[in-house]
DOBA-782814 format. One record per residue (C-alpha): residue number from 1; residue in three letters; y negated, z negated, x. Coordinates in nm, 3 decimals. Layout:
{NUM,ALA,{Y,Z,X}}
...
This chain:
{1,MET,{2.885,2.132,-0.439}}
{2,LYS,{2.903,1.994,-0.791}}
{3,PHE,{2.590,1.920,-0.993}}
{4,ASP,{2.636,1.545,-0.972}}
{5,GLU,{2.675,1.575,-0.596}}
{6,GLU,{2.354,1.777,-0.559}}
{7,LEU,{2.135,1.500,-0.698}}
{8,ALA,{2.084,1.194,-0.482}}
{9,GLU,{1.831,1.028,-0.714}}
{10,VAL,{1.661,1.086,-1.050}}
{11,ASP,{1.355,0.886,-1.151}}
{12,ILE,{1.204,0.931,-1.501}}
{13,ASN,{0.916,0.699,-1.587}}
{14,PRO,{0.778,0.690,-1.847}}
{15,LEU,{0.995,0.857,-2.109}}
{16,ILE,{0.799,0.905,-2.433}}
{17,VAL,{1.025,0.914,-2.740}}
{18,SER,{0.908,1.034,-3.082}}
{19,ARG,{1.063,1.171,-3.400}}
{20,ASP,{1.040,1.520,-3.253}}
{21,GLY,{1.228,1.439,-2.936}}
{22,ALA,{1.165,1.293,-2.592}}
{23,VAL,{0.920,1.391,-2.319}}
{24,ALA,{0.960,1.292,-1.955}}
{25,ALA,{0.596,1.242,-1.862}}
{26,ASP,{0.670,1.178,-1.495}}
{27,ALA,{0.996,1.266,-1.319}}
{28,ARG,{1.127,1.297,-0.967}}
{29,PHE,{1.454,1.462,-0.854}}
{30,ILE,{1.578,1.403,-0.500}}
{31,LEU,{1.847,1.644,-0.383}}
{32,SER,{2.138,1.549,-0.161}}
{33,SER,{2.162,1.714,0.177}}
{34,GLN,{2.335,2.054,0.171}}
{35,ASP,{2.492,1.977,0.506}}
{36,SER,{2.784,1.745,0.447}}
{37,ASP,{2.797,1.660,0.819}}
{38,GLN,{2.439,1.532,0.817}}
{39,PRO,{2.430,1.155,0.763}}
{40,ALA,{2.229,1.019,0.473}}
{41,PRO,{1.905,0.847,0.576}}
{42,ALA,{1.932,0.475,0.631}}
{43,PRO,{1.804,0.275,0.333}}
{44,VAL,{1.461,0.120,0.358}}
{45,PRO,{1.483,-0.261,0.375}}
{46,ASP,{1.348,-0.449,0.077}}
{47,ALA,{0.998,-0.588,0.102}}
{48,PRO,{1.010,-0.936,0.254}}
{49,ASN,{0.994,-1.231,0.017}}
{50,ASP,{0.750,-1.465,0.188}}
{51,GLY,{0.763,-1.731,-0.085}}
{52,LEU,{0.383,-1.750,-0.097}}
{53,SER,{0.156,-1.745,-0.399}}
{54,VAL,{-0.015,-1.412,-0.454}}
{55,ILE,{-0.348,-1.562,-0.339}}
{56,ASP,{-0.202,-1.702,-0.017}}
{57,ARG,{-0.018,-1.377,0.048}}
{58,TYR,{-0.329,-1.160,0.040}}
{59,THR,{-0.591,-1.396,0.180}}
{60,PRO,{-0.518,-1.273,0.536}}
{61,LEU,{-0.596,-0.920,0.416}}
{62,PHE,{-0.928,-0.998,0.248}}
{63,GLN,{-1.031,-1.269,0.495}}
{64,PRO,{-0.854,-1.182,0.820}}
{65,LYS,{-0.896,-1.419,1.113}}
{66,SER,{-0.787,-1.154,1.364}}
{67,ILE,{-0.795,-0.774,1.362}}
{68,ALA,{-0.618,-0.527,1.589}}
{69,VAL,{-0.760,-0.176,1.627}}
{70,VAL,{-0.526,0.101,1.741}}
{71,GLY,{-0.675,0.436,1.835}}
{72,ALA,{-1.011,0.352,1.991}}
{73,SER,{-1.100,0.558,2.299}}
{74,THR,{-1.275,0.477,2.626}}
{75,THR,{-1.407,0.832,2.666}}
{76,GLY,{-1.504,0.943,2.315}}
{77,VAL,{-1.588,0.817,1.969}}
{78,THR,{-1.293,0.811,1.732}}
{79,MET,{-1.268,0.664,1.383}}
{80,ALA,{-1.133,0.348,1.548}}
{81,ASN,{-1.438,0.323,1.777}}
{82,THR,{-1.664,0.365,1.475}}
{83,PHE,{-1.471,0.095,1.289}}
{84,ILE,{-1.523,-0.154,1.576}}
{85,ARG,{-1.895,-0.079,1.587}}
{86,ARG,{-1.935,-0.122,1.214}}
{87,MET,{-1.740,-0.449,1.221}}
{88,LYS,{-1.972,-0.584,1.489}}
{89,ALA,{-2.280,-0.471,1.296}}
{90,TYR,{-2.147,-0.630,0.976}}
{91,GLY,{-2.100,-0.965,1.148}}
{92,TYR,{-1.722,-1.003,1.142}}
{93,PRO,{-1.665,-1.362,1.270}}
{94,GLY,{-1.303,-1.334,1.385}}
{95,ASN,{-1.134,-1.182,1.688}}
{96,ILE,{-1.110,-0.804,1.733}}
{97,TYR,{-0.835,-0.685,1.964}}
{98,PRO,{-0.844,-0.317,2.070}}
{99,ILE,{-0.495,-0.189,2.151}}
{100,HIS,{-0.490,0.057,2.441}}
{101,PRO,{-0.203,0.132,2.681}}
{102,LYS,{-0.422,0.157,2.993}}
{103,ALA,{-0.777,0.035,2.939}}
{104,ASP,{-0.891,-0.318,3.019}}
{105,GLU,{-1.188,-0.292,2.784}}
{106,VAL,{-1.282,-0.087,2.475}}
{107,GLU,{-1.623,-0.105,2.303}}
{108,GLY,{-1.709,-0.410,2.513}}
{109,LEU,{-1.398,-0.599,2.400}}
{110,LYS,{-1.094,-0.695,2.604}}
{111,ALA,{-0.810,-0.453,2.530}}
{112,TYR,{-0.437,-0.522,2.511}}
{113,PRO,{-0.149,-0.281,2.574}}
{114,SER,{0.044,-0.356,2.253}}
{115,LEU,{0.043,-0.552,1.929}}
{116,THR,{0.274,-0.808,2.088}}
{117,ASP,{0.031,-0.883,2.373}}
{118,THR,{-0.268,-1.014,2.176}}
{119,PRO,{-0.351,-1.385,2.214}}
{120,ASP,{-0.310,-1.449,1.840}}
{121,PRO,{-0.099,-1.297,1.562}}
{122,ILE,{-0.275,-1.018,1.373}}
{123,ASP,{-0.376,-1.054,1.009}}
{124,TYR,{-0.499,-0.695,0.973}}
{125,ALA,{-0.429,-0.393,1.192}}
{126,TYR,{-0.642,-0.079,1.167}}
{127,ILE,{-0.433,0.215,1.291}}
{128,ALA,{-0.569,0.564,1.360}}
{129,ILE,{-0.332,0.744,1.599}}
{130,GLY,{-0.090,1.035,1.567}}
{131,ALA,{0.147,0.992,1.274}}
{132,LYS,{0.469,1.024,1.477}}
{133,ARG,{0.375,0.734,1.706}}
{134,ILE,{0.317,0.480,1.430}}
{135,PRO,{0.670,0.388,1.314}}
{136,GLU,{0.772,0.274,1.664}}
{137,LEU,{0.443,0.087,1.700}}
{138,LEU,{0.503,-0.114,1.383}}
{139,ALA,{0.873,-0.168,1.447}}
{140,SER,{0.783,-0.340,1.773}}
{141,ALA,{0.532,-0.577,1.608}}
{142,ASN,{0.802,-0.847,1.586}}
{143,GLY,{0.642,-1.034,1.298}}
{144,ARG,{0.299,-1.060,1.464}}
{145,VAL,{0.119,-0.831,1.214}}
{146,LYS,{0.077,-0.918,0.846}}
{147,PHE,{-0.095,-0.603,0.715}}
{148,ALA,{-0.128,-0.261,0.876}}
{149,GLN,{-0.374,-0.009,0.732}}
{150,VAL,{-0.260,0.336,0.844}}
{151,LEU,{-0.540,0.590,0.832}}
{152,SER,{-0.338,0.874,0.984}}
{153,SER,{-0.230,1.167,0.769}}
{154,GLY,{0.077,1.386,0.810}}
{155,PHE,{0.308,1.177,0.594}}
{156,GLY,{0.419,1.214,0.231}}
{157,GLU,{0.121,1.427,0.128}}
{158,ILE,{0.294,1.722,0.304}}
{159,GLU,{0.656,1.825,0.262}}
{160,GLU,{0.746,1.795,0.630}}
{161,GLY,{0.602,1.445,0.648}}
{162,LYS,{0.803,1.281,0.369}}
{163,ALA,{1.088,1.169,0.594}}
{164,LEU,{0.835,1.033,0.843}}
{165,GLU,{0.672,0.830,0.565}}
{166,GLN,{1.006,0.674,0.476}}
{167,GLU,{1.057,0.594,0.843}}
{168,LEU,{0.710,0.438,0.856}}
{169,VAL,{0.788,0.194,0.575}}
{170,LYS,{1.131,0.113,0.718}}
{171,SER,{0.988,0.043,1.065}}
{172,ALA,{0.704,-0.166,0.928}}
{173,ARG,{0.940,-0.386,0.731}}
{174,GLN,{1.165,-0.423,1.033}}
{175,GLY,{0.858,-0.531,1.227}}
{176,GLY,{0.764,-0.781,0.958}}
{177,CYS,{0.444,-0.625,0.820}}
{178,ARG,{0.325,-0.450,0.505}}
{179,VAL,{0.162,-0.108,0.511}}
{180,ILE,{-0.154,0.000,0.330}}
{181,GLY,{-0.167,0.379,0.320}}
{182,PRO,{-0.102,0.599,0.507}}
{183,ASN,{-0.366,0.870,0.467}}
{184,CYS,{-0.655,0.641,0.372}}
{185,LEU,{-0.986,0.521,0.521}}
{186,GLY,{-0.984,0.143,0.530}}
{187,MET,{-1.088,-0.168,0.344}}
{188,TYR,{-1.415,-0.336,0.251}}
{189,SER,{-1.421,-0.712,0.194}}
{190,PRO,{-1.760,-0.883,0.200}}
{191,ARG,{-1.601,-1.229,0.192}}
{192,GLY,{-1.411,-1.145,0.511}}
{193,ARG,{-1.695,-0.938,0.664}}
{194,VAL,{-1.466,-0.635,0.692}}
{195,THR,{-1.596,-0.284,0.628}}
{196,PHE,{-1.515,0.080,0.686}}
{197,PRO,{-1.837,0.234,0.538}}
{198,VAL,{-2.169,0.179,0.712}}
{199,ASN,{-2.416,-0.083,0.585}}
{200,PRO,{-2.235,-0.194,0.268}}
{201,PRO,{-2.367,-0.478,0.049}}
{202,GLU,{-2.345,-0.818,0.213}}
{203,GLU,{-2.319,-1.017,-0.111}}
{204,VAL,{-1.976,-1.119,-0.232}}
{205,GLY,{-1.945,-0.979,-0.584}}
{206,SER,{-1.698,-0.983,-0.870}}
{207,VAL,{-1.575,-0.621,-0.889}}
{208,GLY,{-1.237,-0.549,-0.729}}
{209,ILE,{-1.154,-0.185,-0.649}}
{210,ILE,{-0.825,-0.011,-0.570}}
{211,SER,{-0.864,0.355,-0.473}}
{212,GLN,{-0.600,0.607,-0.379}}
{213,SER,{-0.877,0.817,-0.223}}
{214,GLY,{-1.063,0.703,0.086}}
{215,GLY,{-1.358,0.936,0.039}}
{216,LEU,{-1.397,0.837,-0.324}}
{217,GLY,{-1.369,0.472,-0.221}}
{218,THR,{-1.669,0.525,0.005}}
{219,ASP,{-1.853,0.699,-0.279}}
{220,ILE,{-1.784,0.410,-0.516}}
{221,ILE,{-1.914,0.155,-0.265}}
{222,LYS,{-2.232,0.342,-0.171}}
{223,ARG,{-2.323,0.470,-0.517}}
{224,GLY,{-2.229,0.136,-0.668}}
{225,GLN,{-2.445,-0.038,-0.409}}
{226,TRP,{-2.761,0.137,-0.529}}
{227,ARG,{-2.667,0.083,-0.893}}
{228,GLY,{-2.625,-0.292,-0.838}}
{229,VAL,{-2.245,-0.323,-0.836}}
{230,ARG,{-2.127,-0.599,-0.604}}
{231,PHE,{-1.767,-0.608,-0.489}}
{232,SER,{-1.506,-0.875,-0.428}}
{233,GLY,{-1.311,-0.612,-0.235}}
{234,VAL,{-1.234,-0.241,-0.206}}
{235,VAL,{-0.896,-0.124,-0.075}}
{236,THR,{-0.820,0.243,-0.018}}
{237,MET,{-0.445,0.303,-0.044}}
{238,GLY,{-0.385,0.673,0.016}}
{239,ASN,{-0.020,0.759,-0.029}}
{240,SER,{0.072,0.398,-0.123}}
{241,ALA,{0.400,0.432,0.066}}
{242,ASP,{0.462,0.056,0.077}}
{243,LEU,{0.202,-0.155,-0.100}}
{244,GLY,{0.083,0.014,-0.417}}
{245,PRO,{-0.190,-0.030,-0.678}}
{246,SER,{0.022,-0.279,-0.875}}
{247,ASP,{0.044,-0.512,-0.575}}
{248,LEU,{-0.333,-0.532,-0.534}}
{249,LEU,{-0.390,-0.546,-0.909}}
{250,GLU,{-0.170,-0.855,-0.922}}
{251,TYR,{-0.389,-1.012,-0.654}}
{252,TYR,{-0.715,-0.927,-0.830}}
{253,PHE,{-0.583,-1.076,-1.155}}
{254,ALA,{-0.516,-1.403,-0.973}}
{255,ASP,{-0.834,-1.397,-0.762}}
{256,PRO,{-1.101,-1.628,-0.910}}
{257,GLN,{-1.375,-1.426,-0.737}}
{258,THR,{-1.286,-1.106,-0.924}}
{259,LYS,{-1.415,-1.056,-1.278}}
{260,VAL,{-1.330,-0.689,-1.340}}
{261,VAL,{-1.093,-0.444,-1.169}}
{262,GLY,{-1.154,-0.073,-1.114}}
{263,LEU,{-0.871,0.167,-1.028}}
{264,TYR,{-0.894,0.523,-0.901}}
{265,LEU,{-0.539,0.653,-0.943}}
{266,GLU,{-0.374,0.986,-0.885}}
{267,GLY,{-0.023,0.861,-0.960}}
{268,VAL,{0.194,0.552,-0.937}}
{269,LYS,{0.552,0.512,-0.820}}
{270,ASP,{0.617,0.198,-1.023}}
{271,GLY,{0.486,0.289,-1.367}}
{272,ARG,{0.699,0.030,-1.543}}
{273,ARG,{0.568,-0.250,-1.321}}
{274,LEU,{0.207,-0.137,-1.374}}
{275,PHE,{0.255,-0.136,-1.751}}
{276,GLU,{0.420,-0.479,-1.754}}
{277,LEU,{0.148,-0.624,-1.532}}
{278,LEU,{-0.130,-0.485,-1.754}}
{279,ASN,{0.053,-0.626,-2.056}}
{280,SER,{0.126,-0.966,-1.903}}
{281,LYS,{-0.041,-1.303,-1.949}}
{282,ALA,{-0.199,-1.255,-1.608}}
{283,ALA,{-0.405,-0.962,-1.743}}
{284,THR,{-0.707,-1.167,-1.851}}
{285,LYS,{-0.966,-0.938,-1.694}}
{286,PRO,{-1.088,-0.594,-1.799}}
{287,VAL,{-0.944,-0.301,-1.604}}
{288,VAL,{-1.123,0.035,-1.576}}
{289,ILE,{-0.918,0.338,-1.473}}
{290,LEU,{-1.061,0.658,-1.328}}
{291,LYS,{-0.766,0.896,-1.334}}
{292,GLY,{-0.732,1.193,-1.102}}
{293,GLY,{-0.495,1.475,-1.191}}
{294,ARG,{-0.553,1.484,-1.567}}
{295,SER,{-0.511,1.863,-1.581}}
{296,ALA,{-0.232,2.081,-1.441}}
{297,GLN,{-0.467,2.198,-1.165}}
{298,GLY,{-0.580,1.842,-1.093}}
{299,ASN,{-0.217,1.731,-1.083}}
{300,ALA,{-0.147,1.992,-0.815}}
{301,ALA,{-0.453,1.879,-0.620}}
{302,ALA,{-0.335,1.517,-0.637}}
{303,ALA,{0.005,1.615,-0.500}}
{304,SER,{-0.155,1.781,-0.198}}
{305,HIS,{-0.406,1.498,-0.152}}
{306,THR,{-0.188,1.186,-0.155}}
{307,GLY,{0.154,1.321,-0.246}}
{308,ALA,{0.116,1.164,-0.591}}
{309,LEU,{0.293,1.277,-0.904}}
{310,ALA,{0.009,1.229,-1.148}}
{311,GLY,{0.207,1.236,-1.472}}
{312,ASP,{0.123,1.347,-1.823}}
{313,GLN,{-0.226,1.250,-1.939}}
{314,ARG,{-0.083,1.135,-2.271}}
{315,ALA,{0.115,0.867,-2.094}}
{316,TRP,{-0.204,0.727,-1.938}}
{317,GLU,{-0.384,0.734,-2.272}}
{318,ALA,{-0.091,0.547,-2.427}}
{319,LEU,{-0.107,0.293,-2.145}}
{320,CYS,{-0.473,0.221,-2.220}}
{321,LYS,{-0.410,0.187,-2.594}}
{322,GLN,{-0.131,-0.063,-2.539}}
{323,THR,{-0.300,-0.276,-2.273}}
{324,CYS,{-0.641,-0.423,-2.195}}
{325,CYS,{-0.768,-0.137,-1.985}}
{326,SER,{-0.996,0.159,-2.047}}
{327,MET,{-1.003,0.506,-1.893}}
{328,VAL,{-1.318,0.693,-1.790}}
{329,SER,{-1.361,1.049,-1.670}}
{330,SER,{-1.631,1.048,-1.399}}
{331,VAL,{-1.752,0.839,-1.107}}
{332,ASP,{-2.086,0.778,-1.282}}
{333,GLU,{-1.913,0.649,-1.594}}
{334,PHE,{-1.680,0.441,-1.374}}
{335,ILE,{-1.975,0.273,-1.201}}
{336,ASP,{-2.168,0.224,-1.527}}
{337,THR,{-1.868,0.056,-1.688}}
{338,LEU,{-1.798,-0.169,-1.389}}
{339,LEU,{-2.167,-0.267,-1.382}}
{340,THR,{-2.151,-0.359,-1.750}}
{341,PHE,{-1.845,-0.582,-1.711}}
{342,GLN,{-1.997,-0.739,-1.399}}
{343,ASN,{-2.298,-0.852,-1.600}}
{344,THR,{-2.137,-0.911,-1.939}}
{345,THR,{-1.924,-1.189,-2.084}}
{346,LEU,{-1.675,-1.046,-2.332}}
{347,ARG,{-1.667,-1.192,-2.684}}
{348,PRO,{-1.325,-1.115,-2.834}}
{349,GLU,{-1.405,-1.351,-3.122}}
{350,ARG,{-1.697,-1.124,-3.223}}
{351,PRO,{-1.649,-0.767,-3.099}}
{352,THR,{-1.969,-0.569,-3.052}}
{353,ARG,{-2.072,-0.353,-3.347}}
{354,GLN,{-2.436,-0.418,-3.447}}
{355,VAL,{-2.691,-0.296,-3.192}}
{356,VAL,{-3.069,-0.333,-3.184}}
{357,LEU,{-3.255,-0.057,-2.998}}
{358,PHE,{-3.603,-0.144,-2.872}}
{359,GLY,{-3.840,0.061,-2.657}}
{360,ASN,{-4.094,0.340,-2.631}}
{361,GLY,{-4.000,0.686,-2.751}}
{362,GLY,{-3.926,0.766,-3.115}}
{363,GLY,{-3.726,1.079,-3.037}}
{364,THR,{-3.524,0.889,-2.782}}
{365,GLY,{-3.443,0.633,-3.050}}
{366,VAL,{-3.324,0.897,-3.296}}
{367,LEU,{-3.098,1.068,-3.040}}
{368,ALA,{-2.969,0.730,-2.925}}
{369,THR,{-2.882,0.630,-3.281}}
{370,ASP,{-2.665,0.941,-3.304}}
{371,SER,{-2.495,0.861,-2.972}}
{372,PHE,{-2.420,0.503,-3.070}}
{373,ALA,{-2.290,0.605,-3.414}}
{374,GLU,{-2.054,0.861,-3.260}}
{375,LEU,{-1.907,0.579,-3.048}}
{376,GLY,{-1.856,0.341,-3.340}}
{377,LEU,{-2.166,0.128,-3.274}}
{378,ASN,{-2.417,0.071,-3.553}}
{379,ILE,{-2.795,0.080,-3.530}}
{380,ASP,{-2.856,-0.023,-3.889}}
{381,PRO,{-3.204,-0.074,-4.038}}
{382,PHE,{-3.315,-0.436,-4.044}}
{383,ALA,{-3.281,-0.646,-4.356}}
{384,ALA,{-3.597,-0.738,-4.546}}
{385,GLU,{-3.625,-1.081,-4.380}}
{386,THR,{-3.639,-0.933,-4.032}}
{387,ARG,{-3.882,-0.659,-4.126}}
{388,THR,{-4.112,-0.912,-4.291}}
{389,ALA,{-4.105,-1.133,-3.981}}
{390,LEU,{-4.189,-0.839,-3.755}}
{391,GLU,{-4.461,-0.702,-3.983}}
{392,ALA,{-4.628,-1.045,-3.974}}
{393,LEU,{-4.701,-0.984,-3.603}}
{394,GLU,{-4.950,-0.712,-3.712}}
{395,LEU,{-4.853,-0.482,-3.429}}
{396,PRO,{-5.077,-0.184,-3.340}}
{397,PRO,{-5.057,0.133,-3.551}}
{398,GLY,{-4.772,0.365,-3.460}}
{399,THR,{-4.524,0.082,-3.413}}
{400,SER,{-4.207,0.104,-3.621}}
{401,VAL,{-4.030,-0.223,-3.690}}
{402,ALA,{-3.722,-0.070,-3.843}}
{403,ASN,{-3.418,-0.050,-3.622}}
{404,PRO,{-3.469,0.127,-3.379}}
{405,ILE,{-3.791,-0.057,-3.294}}
{406,ASP,{-4.029,0.212,-3.168}}
{407,ALA,{-4.305,0.045,-2.969}}
{408,PRO,{-4.554,0.287,-2.807}}
{409,VAL,{-4.700,0.205,-2.465}}
{410,GLY,{-5.013,0.066,-2.629}}
{411,THR,{-4.801,-0.188,-2.815}}
{412,LEU,{-4.601,-0.282,-2.507}}
{413,GLN,{-4.927,-0.340,-2.316}}
{414,GLU,{-5.031,-0.604,-2.570}}
{415,GLU,{-5.045,-0.947,-2.407}}
{416,ASN,{-4.954,-0.768,-2.083}}
{417,GLY,{-4.602,-0.708,-2.211}}
{418,TRP,{-4.531,-1.055,-2.348}}
{419,ILE,{-4.560,-0.920,-2.703}}
{420,ALA,{-4.204,-0.797,-2.653}}
{421,GLY,{-4.089,-1.157,-2.631}}
{422,LYS,{-4.237,-1.233,-2.972}}
{423,ILE,{-4.070,-0.926,-3.120}}
{424,LEU,{-3.727,-1.011,-2.979}}
{425,ASP,{-3.754,-1.380,-3.071}}
{426,ARG,{-3.808,-1.282,-3.436}}
{427,VAL,{-3.515,-1.040,-3.420}}
{428,TYR,{-3.292,-1.318,-3.292}}
{429,ASP,{-3.428,-1.572,-3.543}}
{430,THR,{-3.374,-1.353,-3.850}}
{431,SER,{-3.071,-1.137,-3.764}}
{432,ASN,{-2.747,-1.151,-3.575}}
{433,PRO,{-2.727,-0.860,-3.329}}
{434,ASP,{-2.422,-0.813,-3.111}}
{435,ALA,{-2.620,-0.626,-2.847}}
{436,ILE,{-2.979,-0.537,-2.765}}
{437,VAL,{-3.064,-0.225,-2.567}}
{438,MET,{-3.419,-0.207,-2.432}}
{439,HIS,{-3.525,0.140,-2.317}}
{440,LEU,{-3.843,0.211,-2.121}}
{441,ASN,{-3.972,0.556,-2.033}}
{442,LEU,{-4.151,0.475,-1.708}}
{443,ALA,{-4.344,0.805,-1.705}}
{444,SER,{-4.529,0.696,-2.021}}
{445,PHE,{-4.694,0.408,-1.838}}
{446,VAL,{-4.847,0.627,-1.565}}
{447,GLY,{-5.221,0.682,-1.605}}
{448,ARG,{-5.252,0.430,-1.889}}
{449,GLY,{-5.492,0.195,-1.710}}
{450,ASP,{-5.413,-0.090,-1.473}}
{451,LYS,{-5.189,-0.267,-1.723}}
{452,ASP,{-4.832,-0.201,-1.613}}
{453,PRO,{-4.630,-0.433,-1.836}}
{454,VAL,{-4.283,-0.340,-1.706}}
{455,ASP,{-4.262,-0.638,-1.471}}
{456,ASN,{-4.326,-0.873,-1.762}}
{457,LEU,{-4.097,-0.677,-1.994}}
{458,ILE,{-3.810,-0.751,-1.757}}
{459,LYS,{-3.916,-1.115,-1.751}}
{460,VAL,{-3.905,-1.106,-2.132}}
{461,ALA,{-3.547,-0.981,-2.113}}
{462,GLU,{-3.461,-1.274,-1.889}}
{463,HIS,{-3.645,-1.511,-2.124}}
{464,VAL,{-3.453,-1.407,-2.435}}
{465,GLN,{-3.124,-1.438,-2.249}}
{466,THR,{-3.217,-1.794,-2.157}}
{467,THR,{-3.361,-1.884,-2.498}}
{468,HIS,{-3.074,-1.733,-2.695}}
{469,PRO,{-2.775,-1.769,-2.460}}
{470,GLY,{-2.460,-1.583,-2.554}}
{471,ARG,{-2.612,-1.439,-2.871}}
{472,ALA,{-2.607,-1.073,-2.771}}
{473,HIS,{-2.527,-0.847,-2.479}}
{474,PHE,{-2.852,-0.724,-2.320}}
{475,LEU,{-2.873,-0.382,-2.157}}
{476,LEU,{-3.181,-0.221,-2.000}}
{477,VAL,{-3.245,0.153,-1.971}}
{478,LEU,{-3.510,0.269,-1.723}}
{479,ARG,{-3.587,0.636,-1.766}}
{480,SER,{-3.763,0.843,-1.500}}
{481,ASP,{-3.893,1.199,-1.474}}
{482,GLY,{-3.717,1.239,-1.138}}
{483,SER,{-4.032,1.228,-0.925}}
{484,GLN,{-4.022,1.035,-0.598}}
{485,GLU,{-4.299,0.805,-0.718}}
{486,LEU,{-4.122,0.701,-1.037}}
{487,ASP,{-3.781,0.679,-0.872}}
{488,ASP,{-3.923,0.433,-0.619}}
{489,ILE,{-4.076,0.227,-0.901}}
{490,LYS,{-3.750,0.243,-1.093}}
{491,ARG,{-3.555,0.119,-0.790}}
{492,LYS,{-3.784,-0.183,-0.765}}
{493,TYR,{-3.748,-0.271,-1.133}}
{494,ARG,{-3.373,-0.212,-1.123}}
{495,GLN,{-3.336,-0.473,-0.850}}
{496,GLN,{-3.557,-0.714,-1.043}}
{497,ALA,{-3.339,-0.683,-1.353}}
{498,LEU,{-3.010,-0.705,-1.166}}
{499,ALA,{-3.129,-1.021,-0.995}}
{500,VAL,{-3.125,-1.194,-1.334}}
{501,GLY,{-2.796,-1.042,-1.447}}
{502,ILE,{-2.924,-0.754,-1.661}}
{503,PRO,{-2.742,-0.421,-1.610}}
{504,VAL,{-2.963,-0.112,-1.580}}
{505,TYR,{-2.881,0.244,-1.688}}
{506,ASP,{-3.048,0.580,-1.636}}
{507,GLU,{-3.023,0.703,-1.996}}
{508,VAL,{-2.960,0.546,-2.336}}
{509,THR,{-2.643,0.754,-2.370}}
{510,ASN,{-2.504,0.588,-2.055}}
{511,ALA,{-2.570,0.245,-2.204}}
{512,ALA,{-2.405,0.352,-2.531}}
{513,GLN,{-2.092,0.469,-2.350}}
{514,ALA,{-2.069,0.149,-2.147}}
{515,LEU,{-2.121,-0.068,-2.454}}
{516,SER,{-1.849,0.121,-2.641}}
{517,VAL,{-1.603,0.031,-2.363}}
{518,VAL,{-1.708,-0.332,-2.396}}
{519,GLN,{-1.641,-0.312,-2.768}}
{520,ALA,{-1.297,-0.158,-2.715}}
{521,MET,{-1.205,-0.425,-2.461}}
{522,GLU,{-1.321,-0.705,-2.692}}
{523,VAL,{-1.109,-0.564,-2.975}}
{524,ARG,{-0.802,-0.541,-2.751}}
{525,PHE,{-0.839,-0.892,-2.613}}
{526,ALA,{-0.890,-1.020,-2.969}}
{527,ALA,{-0.565,-0.852,-3.077}}
{528,ARG,{-0.379,-1.018,-2.790}}
{529,GLN,{-0.510,-1.361,-2.887}}
{530,ARG,{-0.378,-1.331,-3.243}}
């Protein structure tokens, strides 16, 4: 067989060209069959063009009126049984139709033998059965299922399942539905009262998530929940055999409920489309990317996890530099950054540079100044006018009114904490900060009498936001010694701050990192507006 006959398909995307040559950052070679008598696989039909707007197309996914569940048992507890129970507990208002070939009832709900036997068409089907049975199931849907989330593994993430994955997509399209997955865990949509994790937040938020990992999707929801992140939706996509990250990103860009988009990606099959979407007029919202497979070893792990070809890390870095998205390297940083964008209004006309640091702990202030400076954020000493205004308050000894403002606990207890409002008002009146970071070491307030000013200090933060609207980003750092007592107190104050739109961080360095991403995004949006 000749060389050109051995290759059925070559896909190179992106191709990075420089003066020194060209690098194929992501490539795929598909070989022709060695057996000339074996027929080539039938082509997969194109995705249906429904003629709908992107909002109308995906509303049945995020707010389904009817859900079919395939794989629930009458004798045991499968993932599908657990899903039904969690949907009931979460208060899903629509109809749930268990699909079972023999049972009349599953989990207290009337069961139906097939997807074509339900009383109503299905907006969202949750499918957790053996991989080989699913293509026929979807092919027989006859246009009655809009979206099918396939949890089952055994598809493109293993070599012997790649042909089955192609058959899955082909059968789904013949049956008139779109596939999410396979090899994923589900979807969480508070506006539609749909969930796969247990006890997720009930509030409809503004953070939209696309995750190619189901387990990490759960982690993002639960860890984000305690940090104060509230979601407009979370979709786990696994192998992304049919619908991919770009499809859902397009929806989130159009969705008025979503303010910021977070992506956990191991690889994409339509890199050009992703780039063009991130560089389009529709890309008016910040995008945060947590990339899996940045190293050679991680790339191999991604291939075995979701069958993804992760690509060269340099290509992803170039993507972020050329578009309005930022890349982070850990789940904690991902959640911190999403929390910041959730509670921050970007100012492209005045990108963040000048920061005022205010709190208790001189050493903390010195280390923080270094951290901010390394990230291109300035904590410059106040001008004479501001220092004079602050000195006129005649604060207790030990208080430093340079920037950083070092206010010992004794100072912060003055006027039961309301002294902080006077300090910040004078900062606002005599200077022009881009951001204010208040840091409080909660351990320092223990055993200092019955005056715990932290409650009022958070009220001061709310006050200055109301009195000086839009003047500066406001971030709060609550530091703990890790004891159960202080962690419980911290949790209470965190909720109090989040309730008034103030993001809370565990350390000043976390706030610095998050604020640097805000700065970068403001600069990029400003460049696009020119």
